[in-house]
LODREN-203797 format. One record per residue (C-alpha): residue number from 0; residue in one letter; z negated, x, y. Coordinates in Angstrom, 3 decimals. Example, Ala and Ser with C-alpha at 12.3 -4.5 7.8 and 13.67 -1.06 7.14 Angstrom:
% LODREN-203797
n 0	res a	pz -7.800	px 12.300	py -4.500
n 1	res s	pz -7.140	px 13.670	py -1.060
***
This chain:
% LODREN-203797
n 0	res x	pz -82.102	px 196.430	py 118.684
n 1	res x	pz -79.452	px 198.749	py 118.283
n 2	res x	pz -77.463	px 199.502	py 121.423
n 3	res x	pz -74.254	px 199.205	py 119.585
n 4	res x	pz -75.013	px 195.644	py 118.621
n 5	res x	pz -76.095	px 194.376	py 122.029
n 6	res x	pz -73.604	px 191.844	py 123.340
n 7	res x	pz -74.043	px 192.867	py 126.995
n 8	res x	pz -72.895	px 196.195	py 128.226
n 9	res x	pz -73.901	px 198.162	py 131.531
n 10	res x	pz -71.318	px 198.369	py 134.287
n 11	res x	pz -70.662	px 200.049	py 137.575
n 12	res x	pz -69.184	px 196.980	py 139.220
n 13	res x	pz -70.522	px 193.627	py 140.472
n 14	res x	pz -68.880	px 190.449	py 141.833
n 15	res x	pz -67.629	px 191.130	py 145.163
n 16	res x	pz -69.357	px 188.231	py 146.584
n 17	res x	pz -72.811	px 189.348	py 145.333
n 18	res x	pz -74.959	px 191.290	py 148.207
n 19	res x	pz -78.321	px 190.877	py 146.802
n 20	res x	pz -79.833	px 194.025	py 145.347
n 21	res x	pz -81.771	px 192.350	py 142.543
n 22	res x	pz -78.746	px 190.530	py 141.347
n 23	res x	pz -76.454	px 193.532	py 141.536
n 24	res x	pz -79.027	px 195.620	py 139.416
n 25	res x	pz -79.294	px 192.820	py 136.877
n 26	res x	pz -75.686	px 192.296	py 136.617
n 27	res x	pz -74.875	px 196.040	py 136.161
n 28	res x	pz -77.573	px 196.458	py 133.651
n 29	res x	pz -76.259	px 193.485	py 131.651
n 30	res x	pz -79.302	px 191.268	py 132.253
n 31	res x	pz -77.489	px 188.265	py 133.811
n 32	res x	pz -74.184	px 186.917	py 134.378
n 33	res x	pz -73.081	px 185.189	py 137.610
n 34	res x	pz -71.724	px 181.881	py 137.097
n 35	res x	pz -71.308	px 180.795	py 140.754
n 36	res x	pz -73.256	px 181.140	py 144.012
n 37	res x	pz -76.780	px 180.502	py 143.296
n 38	res x	pz -76.323	px 179.976	py 139.544
n 39	res x	pz -76.934	px 182.717	py 137.018
n 40	res x	pz -76.968	px 182.930	py 133.276
n 41	res x	pz -79.627	px 184.943	py 131.398
n 42	res x	pz -78.180	px 187.483	py 128.885
n 43	res x	pz -80.261	px 188.591	py 125.945
n 44	res x	pz -82.206	px 191.377	py 127.846
n 45	res x	pz -82.664	px 189.134	py 130.950
n 46	res x	pz -84.076	px 186.166	py 128.696
n 47	res x	pz -86.503	px 188.483	py 127.043
n 48	res x	pz -87.974	px 189.591	py 130.528
n 49	res x	pz -87.956	px 185.918	py 131.657
n 50	res x	pz -89.783	px 184.934	py 128.375
n 51	res x	pz -92.280	px 187.628	py 129.045
n 52	res x	pz -92.855	px 186.430	py 132.634
n 53	res x	pz -93.292	px 182.886	py 131.361
n 54	res x	pz -95.789	px 183.926	py 128.769
n 55	res x	pz -97.966	px 185.775	py 131.266
n 56	res x	pz -97.850	px 182.649	py 133.356
n 57	res x	pz -98.492	px 180.353	py 130.375
n 58	res x	pz -101.526	px 182.424	py 129.337
n 59	res x	pz -103.150	px 182.266	py 132.681
n 60	res x	pz -102.477	px 178.732	py 133.244
n 61	res x	pz -103.915	px 177.802	py 129.874
n 62	res x	pz -107.047	px 179.854	py 130.932
n 63	res x	pz -107.758	px 177.566	py 133.792
n 64	res x	pz -107.584	px 174.491	py 131.746
n 65	res x	pz -103.878	px 173.730	py 132.018
n 66	res x	pz -102.140	px 171.664	py 129.423
n 67	res x	pz -98.392	px 172.457	py 129.042
n 68	res x	pz -95.969	px 169.496	py 128.804
n 69	res x	pz -92.307	px 169.097	py 129.483
n 70	res x	pz -90.887	px 166.489	py 131.789
n 71	res x	pz -87.299	px 165.076	py 131.751
n 72	res x	pz -84.746	px 166.672	py 134.386
n 73	res x	pz -83.186	px 163.076	py 135.049
n 74	res x	pz -85.465	px 160.941	py 137.110
n 75	res x	pz -85.482	px 157.309	py 137.864
n 76	res x	pz -84.865	px 156.062	py 141.399
n 77	res x	pz -87.531	px 153.583	py 141.539
n 78	res x	pz -90.572	px 155.770	py 141.492
n 79	res x	pz -89.223	px 157.872	py 144.317
n 80	res x	pz -88.672	px 154.599	py 146.327
n 81	res x	pz -92.313	px 153.804	py 145.820
n 82	res x	pz -93.326	px 157.141	py 147.634
n 83	res x	pz -90.643	px 156.779	py 150.260
n 84	res x	pz -89.030	px 160.226	py 149.111
n 85	res x	pz -85.670	px 158.854	py 147.867
n 86	res x	pz -83.980	px 158.975	py 151.158
n 87	res x	pz -81.926	px 162.091	py 151.779
n 88	res x	pz -83.547	px 162.314	py 155.244
n 89	res x	pz -87.009	px 162.801	py 153.446
n 90	res x	pz -85.889	px 165.075	py 150.811
n 91	res x	pz -82.477	px 166.542	py 151.800
n 92	res x	pz -81.724	px 169.321	py 149.284
n 93	res x	pz -81.629	px 167.721	py 145.932
n 94	res x	pz -78.999	px 166.632	py 143.577
n 95	res x	pz -78.444	px 163.086	py 142.537
n 96	res x	pz -76.020	px 161.503	py 140.089
n 97	res x	pz -74.945	px 158.180	py 138.507
n 98	res x	pz -74.909	px 156.447	py 135.163
n 99	res x	pz -71.621	px 155.047	py 134.052
n 100	res x	pz -73.122	px 151.622	py 135.134
n 101	res x	pz -73.694	px 152.944	py 138.686
n 102	res x	pz -77.534	px 153.341	py 138.230
n 103	res x	pz -78.575	px 156.162	py 140.669
n 104	res x	pz -80.747	px 159.067	py 139.097
n 105	res x	pz -82.407	px 162.247	py 140.602
n 106	res x	pz -81.893	px 165.648	py 139.204
n 107	res x	pz -85.250	px 167.483	py 138.910
n 108	res x	pz -86.238	px 169.383	py 142.087
n 109	res x	pz -89.891	px 168.449	py 141.748
n 110	res x	pz -92.158	px 166.238	py 139.647
n 111	res x	pz -94.942	px 164.662	py 141.441
n 112	res x	pz -93.608	px 161.127	py 141.017
n 113	res x	pz -92.557	px 161.367	py 137.291
n 114	res x	pz -95.892	px 163.184	py 136.419
n 115	res x	pz -98.137	px 160.564	py 138.237
n 116	res x	pz -95.846	px 157.725	py 136.540
n 117	res x	pz -96.408	px 159.227	py 133.066
n 118	res x	pz -100.189	px 160.004	py 133.473
n 119	res x	pz -100.854	px 156.617	py 134.690
n 120	res x	pz -100.819	px 155.468	py 131.194
n 121	res x	pz -103.699	px 157.607	py 130.258
n 122	res x	pz -105.796	px 158.111	py 133.394
n 123	res x	pz -107.960	px 154.849	py 133.617
n 124	res x	pz -111.585	px 155.818	py 133.931
n 125	res x	pz -113.757	px 158.608	py 135.361
n 126	res x	pz -114.189	px 159.738	py 131.853
n 127	res x	pz -110.437	px 160.635	py 131.757
n 128	res x	pz -110.887	px 163.177	py 134.739
n 129	res x	pz -110.259	px 166.007	py 135.603
n 130	res x	pz -106.694	px 166.705	py 134.263
n 131	res x	pz -104.692	px 169.670	py 134.718
n 132	res x	pz -100.991	px 169.732	py 133.245
n 133	res x	pz -98.065	px 172.081	py 133.845
n 134	res x	pz -94.469	px 172.728	py 132.812
n 135	res x	pz -91.982	px 175.381	py 132.761
n 136	res x	pz -88.626	px 174.031	py 133.541
n 137	res x	pz -85.276	px 174.432	py 135.158
n 138	res x	pz -85.089	px 173.048	py 138.566
n 139	res x	pz -82.114	px 172.096	py 140.894
n 140	res x	pz -81.947	px 172.508	py 144.533
n 141	res x	pz -78.834	px 171.665	py 146.563
n 142	res x	pz -79.004	px 174.750	py 148.738
n 143	res x	pz -76.599	px 174.801	py 151.577
n 144	res x	pz -76.254	px 178.492	py 151.483
n 145	res x	pz -77.563	px 180.083	py 148.221
n 146	res x	pz -78.298	px 183.679	py 148.831
n 147	res x	pz -80.501	px 186.689	py 147.843
n 148	res x	pz -79.627	px 186.626	py 144.455
n 149	res x	pz -82.320	px 185.145	py 142.191
n 150	res x	pz -84.659	px 184.655	py 145.138
n 151	res x	pz -82.955	px 181.512	py 146.438
n 152	res x	pz -80.615	px 179.675	py 143.781
n 153	res x	pz -79.345	px 176.237	py 143.086
n 154	res x	pz -80.679	px 176.203	py 139.673
n 155	res x	pz -83.921	px 178.062	py 138.908
n 156	res x	pz -86.723	px 178.275	py 136.379
n 157	res x	pz -90.173	px 177.201	py 137.899
n 158	res x	pz -93.782	px 176.477	py 136.695
n 159	res x	pz -95.023	px 173.406	py 138.467
n 160	res x	pz -98.733	px 172.391	py 137.782
n 161	res x	pz -100.647	px 169.236	py 138.984
n 162	res x	pz -104.093	px 168.536	py 139.013
n 163	res x	pz -105.906	px 165.330	py 139.089
n 164	res x	pz -109.473	px 164.883	py 140.239
n 165	res x	pz -112.182	px 162.040	py 141.028
n 166	res x	pz -113.220	px 163.400	py 144.310
n 167	res x	pz -112.692	px 166.101	py 146.834
n 168	res x	pz -115.318	px 168.494	py 145.566
n 169	res x	pz -113.944	px 168.282	py 142.015
n 170	res x	pz -110.460	px 168.743	py 143.339
n 171	res x	pz -111.680	px 171.934	py 145.397
n 172	res x	pz -113.223	px 173.395	py 142.366
n 173	res x	pz -110.089	px 173.091	py 140.343
n 174	res x	pz -108.067	px 174.303	py 143.112
n 175	res x	pz -110.072	px 177.605	py 143.564
n 176	res x	pz -109.964	px 178.125	py 139.879
n 177	res x	pz -106.231	px 177.851	py 139.829
n 178	res x	pz -105.940	px 180.330	py 142.778
n 179	res x	pz -107.989	px 182.772	py 140.598
n 180	res x	pz -105.419	px 182.307	py 137.843
n 181	res x	pz -102.629	px 183.004	py 140.182
n 182	res x	pz -104.114	px 186.300	py 141.286
n 183	res x	pz -104.345	px 187.222	py 137.675
n 184	res x	pz -100.507	px 186.476	py 137.013
n 185	res x	pz -99.590	px 188.668	py 139.923
n 186	res x	pz -101.900	px 191.389	py 138.832
n 187	res x	pz -100.453	px 191.407	py 135.169
n 188	res x	pz -96.883	px 191.468	py 136.642
n 189	res x	pz -97.538	px 194.750	py 138.787
n 190	res x	pz -97.540	px 192.885	py 142.143
n 191	res x	pz -101.054	px 192.599	py 142.550
n 192	res x	pz -101.543	px 195.388	py 145.182
n 193	res x	pz -98.829	px 193.841	py 147.252
n 194	res x	pz -99.374	px 190.107	py 146.955
n 195	res x	pz -101.562	px 188.222	py 149.187
n 196	res x	pz -102.935	px 184.633	py 149.683
n 197	res x	pz -101.284	px 183.355	py 152.774
n 198	res x	pz -102.336	px 180.264	py 154.716
n 199	res x	pz -99.492	px 177.960	py 155.482
n 200	res x	pz -98.673	px 174.407	py 156.855
n 201	res x	pz -100.394	px 171.734	py 154.907
n 202	res x	pz -97.607	px 169.256	py 155.078
n 203	res x	pz -97.928	px 165.533	py 155.911
n 204	res x	pz -100.285	px 164.796	py 153.420
n 205	res x	pz -103.462	px 166.724	py 154.469
n 206	res x	pz -105.103	px 168.407	py 157.531
n 207	res x	pz -106.071	px 171.320	py 155.306
n 208	res x	pz -103.867	px 174.476	py 154.986
n 209	res x	pz -101.627	px 175.008	py 151.964
n 210	res x	pz -101.661	px 178.474	py 150.317
n 211	res x	pz -98.685	px 180.701	py 149.589
n 212	res x	pz -98.713	px 183.901	py 147.634
n 213	res x	pz -96.572	px 186.284	py 149.509
n 214	res x	pz -95.484	px 189.758	py 148.136
n 215	res x	pz -94.888	px 192.336	py 151.082
n 216	res x	pz -91.272	px 193.251	py 150.933
n 217	res x	pz -88.461	px 194.360	py 153.215
n 218	res x	pz -86.215	px 191.869	py 151.176
n 219	res x	pz -88.349	px 188.847	py 152.197
n 220	res x	pz -87.263	px 185.874	py 154.253
n 221	res x	pz -90.653	px 185.029	py 155.476
n 222	res x	pz -92.858	px 186.705	py 158.253
n 223	res x	pz -96.464	px 186.985	py 157.688
n 224	res x	pz -99.333	px 188.428	py 159.455
n 225	res x	pz -101.479	px 190.347	py 157.316
n 226	res x	pz -105.289	px 191.476	py 157.325
n 227	res x	pz -105.401	px 194.170	py 155.065
n 228	res x	pz -109.084	px 194.508	py 154.925
n 229	res x	pz -109.726	px 190.694	py 154.256
n 230	res x	pz -106.453	px 190.745	py 152.008
n 231	res x	pz -105.354	px 187.567	py 153.273
n 232	res x	pz -102.503	px 186.660	py 155.634
n 233	res x	pz -101.148	px 183.677	py 157.779
n 234	res x	pz -97.607	px 182.612	py 157.893
n 235	res x	pz -95.583	px 182.883	py 161.017
n 236	res x	pz -94.941	px 179.166	py 161.128
n 237	res x	pz -98.734	px 178.459	py 161.890
n 238	res x	pz -99.596	px 181.565	py 163.748
n 239	res x	pz -101.402	px 179.860	py 166.688
n 240	res x	pz -104.831	px 180.712	py 168.279
n 241	res x	pz -106.518	px 177.588	py 166.971
n 242	res x	pz -105.464	px 178.328	py 163.363
n 243	res x	pz -106.560	px 181.907	py 163.686
n 244	res x	pz -110.007	px 180.860	py 164.711
n 245	res x	pz -110.299	px 178.302	py 161.848
n 246	res x	pz -109.387	px 181.042	py 159.420
n 247	res x	pz -111.836	px 183.504	py 160.966
n 248	res x	pz -108.980	px 185.948	py 161.716
n 249	res x	pz -108.524	px 188.216	py 164.569
n 250	res x	pz -105.092	px 188.884	py 166.083
n 251	res x	pz -105.745	px 192.554	py 166.544
n 252	res x	pz -106.494	px 193.096	py 162.827
n 253	res x	pz -103.169	px 191.444	py 161.727
n 254	res x	pz -99.971	px 193.399	py 160.853
n 255	res x	pz -96.685	px 191.740	py 160.941
n 256	res x	pz -94.671	px 192.056	py 157.852
n 257	res x	pz -91.709	px 190.594	py 155.813
n 258	res x	pz -92.640	px 189.080	py 152.652
n 259	res x	pz -91.357	px 186.996	py 149.717
n 260	res x	pz -92.996	px 183.793	py 148.594
n 261	res x	pz -93.772	px 184.150	py 144.822
n 262	res x	pz -96.065	px 181.022	py 144.497
n 263	res x	pz -97.533	px 178.335	py 146.532
n 264	res x	pz -100.433	px 175.680	py 146.230
n 265	res x	pz -100.738	px 172.338	py 148.097
n 266	res x	pz -103.439	px 169.673	py 148.535
n 267	res x	pz -101.610	px 166.504	py 148.042
n 268	res x	pz -104.712	px 164.041	py 148.645
n 269	res x	pz -103.900	px 160.575	py 147.101
n 270	res x	pz -100.544	px 160.141	py 148.625
n 271	res x	pz -98.677	px 159.858	py 145.105
n 272	res x	pz -101.251	px 158.194	py 143.060
n 273	res x	pz -101.987	px 155.597	py 145.503
n 274	res x	pz -98.079	px 154.888	py 145.899
n 275	res x	pz -97.713	px 154.665	py 142.294
n 276	res x	pz -100.702	px 152.491	py 141.729
n 277	res x	pz -102.512	px 154.772	py 139.671
n 278	res x	pz -106.303	px 154.865	py 140.257
n 279	res x	pz -109.478	px 155.201	py 137.952
n 280	res x	pz -112.686	px 153.184	py 137.763
n 281	res x	pz -116.051	px 154.968	py 138.536
n 282	res x	pz -119.294	px 154.448	py 136.735
n 283	res x	pz -119.842	px 151.482	py 138.809
n 284	res x	pz -116.494	px 149.729	py 137.675
n 285	res x	pz -115.006	px 150.283	py 141.179
n 286	res x	pz -111.353	px 151.276	py 141.743
n 287	res x	pz -111.068	px 154.819	py 143.168
n 288	res x	pz -108.202	px 156.953	py 144.350
n 289	res x	pz -107.270	px 160.087	py 142.503
n 290	res x	pz -107.123	px 163.478	py 144.402
n 291	res x	pz -104.057	px 165.573	py 143.608
n 292	res x	pz -103.024	px 169.161	py 143.818
n 293	res x	pz -99.815	px 170.867	py 143.129
n 294	res x	pz -99.082	px 174.486	py 142.072
n 295	res x	pz -95.802	px 176.228	py 142.023
n 296	res x	pz -94.694	px 179.637	py 140.653
n 297	res x	pz -91.037	px 180.577	py 140.625
n 298	res x	pz -90.241	px 182.366	py 137.273
n 299	res x	pz -86.873	px 183.313	py 137.758
n 300	res x	pz -87.478	px 184.252	py 141.452
n 301	res x	pz -90.247	px 186.641	py 140.092
n 302	res x	pz -87.552	px 188.259	py 137.893
n 303	res x	pz -85.503	px 188.970	py 140.796
n 304	res x	pz -88.501	px 190.177	py 142.978
n 305	res x	pz -89.808	px 192.444	py 140.359
n 306	res x	pz -86.217	px 193.888	py 139.645
n 307	res x	pz -85.882	px 194.741	py 143.178
n 308	res x	pz -89.426	px 195.801	py 144.047
n 309	res x	pz -89.725	px 198.242	py 141.216
n 310	res x	pz -86.054	px 199.666	py 141.425
n 311	res x	pz -84.945	px 203.128	py 142.734
n 312	res x	pz -81.456	px 204.618	py 143.166
n 313	res x	pz -80.936	px 204.848	py 139.258
n 314	res x	pz -81.580	px 201.342	py 138.508
n 315	res x	pz -84.423	px 199.030	py 137.233
n 316	res x	pz -87.978	px 200.141	py 136.491
n 317	res x	pz -89.838	px 197.406	py 134.509
n 318	res x	pz -93.715	px 197.238	py 134.238
n 319	res x	pz -94.529	px 197.569	py 130.648
n 320	res x	pz -95.759	px 194.230	py 130.120
n 321	res x	pz -92.454	px 192.376	py 130.914
n 322	res x	pz -89.931	px 195.028	py 129.961
n 323	res x	pz -87.303	px 193.602	py 127.448
n 324	res x	pz -88.295	px 196.699	py 125.109
n 325	res x	pz -90.934	px 199.206	py 125.581
n 326	res x	pz -89.116	px 202.256	py 124.221
n 327	res x	pz -85.573	px 203.542	py 124.753
n 328	res x	pz -84.879	px 205.778	py 121.542
n 329	res x	pz -81.816	px 207.796	py 120.961
n 330	res x	pz -80.585	px 211.319	py 119.485
n 331	res x	pz -79.206	px 214.124	py 121.842
n 332	res x	pz -75.971	px 214.455	py 119.589
n 333	res x	pz -74.498	px 212.765	py 116.455
n 334	res x	pz -75.537	px 215.288	py 113.835
n 335	res x	pz -76.835	px 214.105	py 110.480
n 336	res x	pz -80.146	px 215.561	py 110.468
n 337	res x	pz -80.732	px 214.118	py 114.148
n 338	res x	pz -79.472	px 210.759	py 113.258
n 339	res x	pz -81.500	px 210.650	py 110.151
n 340	res x	pz -84.889	px 211.487	py 112.200
n 341	res x	pz -83.994	px 208.976	py 114.828
n 342	res x	pz -83.312	px 206.255	py 112.109
n 343	res x	pz -86.707	px 206.892	py 110.637
n 344	res x	pz -88.492	px 206.766	py 113.944
n 345	res x	pz -86.905	px 203.649	py 114.818
n 346	res x	pz -88.011	px 202.004	py 111.635
n 347	res x	pz -91.565	px 203.434	py 111.999
n 348	res x	pz -92.177	px 202.103	py 115.512
n 349	res x	pz -90.449	px 198.548	py 114.756
n 350	res x	pz -92.859	px 198.198	py 111.746
n 351	res x	pz -95.814	px 199.027	py 114.176
n 352	res x	pz -94.495	px 196.084	py 116.369
n 353	res x	pz -93.386	px 198.197	py 119.074
n 354	res x	pz -90.101	px 196.862	py 120.770
n 355	res x	pz -87.499	px 199.434	py 120.631
n 356	res x	pz -83.950	px 199.654	py 121.734
n 357	res x	pz -82.100	px 202.270	py 119.852
n 358	res x	pz -79.106	px 203.980	py 121.439
n 359	res x	pz -77.158	px 204.736	py 118.378
n 360	res x	pz -73.711	px 205.445	py 120.232
n 361	res x	pz -71.730	px 208.641	py 119.988
n 362	res x	pz -71.588	px 209.121	py 123.693
n 363	res x	pz -72.497	px 211.951	py 126.200
n 364	res x	pz -76.299	px 212.549	py 126.647
n 365	res x	pz -75.701	px 212.012	py 130.609
n 366	res x	pz -74.101	px 208.631	py 129.752
n 367	res x	pz -77.134	px 207.604	py 127.579
n 368	res x	pz -79.677	px 208.790	py 130.141
n 369	res x	pz -78.029	px 207.066	py 132.972
n 370	res x	pz -77.964	px 203.791	py 130.898
n 371	res x	pz -81.485	px 204.299	py 130.101
n 372	res x	pz -82.534	px 204.479	py 133.790
n 373	res x	pz -80.291	px 201.567	py 134.554
n 374	res x	pz -81.857	px 199.295	py 131.893
n 375	res x	pz -85.443	px 200.234	py 133.379
n 376	res x	pz -86.964	px 200.817	py 129.820
n 377	res x	pz -90.582	px 202.178	py 130.417
n 378	res x	pz -90.549	px 204.885	py 127.778
n 379	res x	pz -87.755	px 207.356	py 126.718
n 380	res x	pz -87.816	px 209.241	py 123.332
n 381	res x	pz -85.186	px 211.585	py 122.438
n 382	res x	pz -84.563	px 213.465	py 118.986
n 383	res x	pz -83.112	px 216.827	py 119.773
n 384	res x	pz -83.132	px 220.256	py 118.245
n 385	res x	pz -86.735	px 220.875	py 119.057
n 386	res x	pz -87.541	px 217.848	py 116.877
n 387	res x	pz -85.941	px 219.520	py 113.752
n 388	res x	pz -87.501	px 222.897	py 114.696
n 389	res x	pz -91.222	px 222.011	py 115.715
n 390	res x	pz -91.441	px 218.218	py 114.736
n 391	res x	pz -91.629	px 217.254	py 118.527
n 392	res x	pz -90.037	px 214.600	py 120.158
n 393	res x	pz -88.961	px 214.449	py 123.887
n 394	res x	pz -90.891	px 212.020	py 125.734
n 395	res x	pz -90.449	px 210.748	py 129.360
n 396	res x	pz -91.875	px 207.856	py 131.427
n 397	res x	pz -89.062	px 205.928	py 133.381
n 398	res x	pz -91.296	px 206.316	py 136.516
n 399	res x	pz -91.703	px 210.040	py 136.238
n 400	res x	pz -89.134	px 213.109	py 136.322
n 401	res x	pz -91.380	px 215.152	py 133.924
n 402	res x	pz -90.571	px 215.664	py 130.144
n 403	res x	pz -93.345	px 216.075	py 127.316
n 404	res x	pz -92.928	px 217.332	py 123.889
n 405	res x	pz -95.258	px 215.228	py 121.425
n 406	res x	pz -95.664	px 215.001	py 117.830
n 407	res x	pz -94.980	px 211.467	py 116.133
n 408	res x	pz -98.848	px 210.646	py 116.152
n 409	res x	pz -99.104	px 211.609	py 119.811
n 410	res x	pz -96.049	px 209.731	py 120.558
n 411	res x	pz -97.221	px 206.538	py 118.799
n 412	res x	pz -100.522	px 206.888	py 120.503
n 413	res x	pz -98.959	px 207.467	py 123.971
n 414	res x	pz -96.832	px 204.369	py 123.702
n 415	res x	pz -99.503	px 201.930	py 122.187
***
C-alpha cells in the first residue's frame, strides 16, 4: 500500500466524547471511525489488524478440533422461551426487534439456543459425539453505558465456541484442550506473559467454577487476585475462604491487580440441550443428556486491549504477527535517485510477500516519522544519502530508539 492512496489519514484530534485511550489512538491513527457511543467502523488498517487477530484465533480453534460455521444474527423467540431466557429480567441487555407482521425476534447476543437447535438435526447417536463448533460474528449488546472504547461496546466482534459431549469425562477432556488453545492464542498475540486463567462464578447451571482469561492492565474493569508462582488467579467476585481452599490458593500468596477480561469459558451441563429436547442414544439404545461447554473470545475487544497495552507516548506499537503492515518504508527527501531506490525496494519486498506501507508523500521527515510511530508499524526503513553512497538502508524497530544501517540482503533477512 502506498500512503498517498490510503483512504484514512492520521489526525491529532478525536471526538470530544471519546475518553478511552485505545479508541483515541486508533482514531488518531486512522484505524477506526466512531459511529456513536459503543459502535465503531473499521477502516482499512483496522480491518487488516482485526483479520489478523481472527486468523490466529481461527487457527488455534481449528487445532483443538473446532469446525467453523456462521449462524444468523436474527433469532426466533420460541427457542428462547424453551430455555426461559426470553424474558428481559433473565437477559436484560440485548436488543429485540419485530417483523412487519409483529413477530418478535432477538438480535444476536449469544448463540447457545440457535446452535443447539441447529445441531439437533445431526446429533442423534453416541457415534455423532463429541462435536466442537465455533463462529466469528458480530454481536449486539444493549449496554446501558457503553464505555472504554473497544473494550465495552454495543456492537462487537466475538468468537463463540460450543462443545457437545456424551459424558462429563469427555466434556472435561474437551474443555481442557480448548483452554490450551486459549493459551496459544494469547501467546501469539503477545499477551501471554500478562494473561492468566482466572477462576470465576460458574453461574446458575453448574457448581463448578467458570474460567476467565484476564490480562493484567490498569485499564481493566475487573479486580483479580493473582498467584504469580502458580500463574492462576481468582476473580474478586468469588474471593472467599472456601473458594480459596477449593482451589488450593493461599491468600498470603495473592496480589490484588486490575485486569481486562479477554476470554471466558463455561460449563453449561445439559441445561440447553435438555430444554430444546436434543439428546443422543447410547450403545444400549438409551436416551442420554448431552453435556455442553461454551467458550468466548472478544476479537474487537482484543484489538482495543492490544492497542492500548503496547502503546506509548508516540502512538501504537503492534506485535509483528497482527500489524497491518510489517514494514514502513520511505525516502528522506523527494530526490529522483532516492525515490527510484525506494520504489525498487518497495517492489522487491512486496514480491517476497512482505507487507509494506510505502510513504511516498513529499512531506517533512519529522512528519513521516511521527506518522510511522503513531501507526505502530514494527519495522521502519528509510532510504537516505547513505543508501546512495554505501548501499545501506536505515533500519529501526518501532520498539527501539536505536538505528542500524543494513544492506538489502541483511535488511530482508532481519525482516523475515
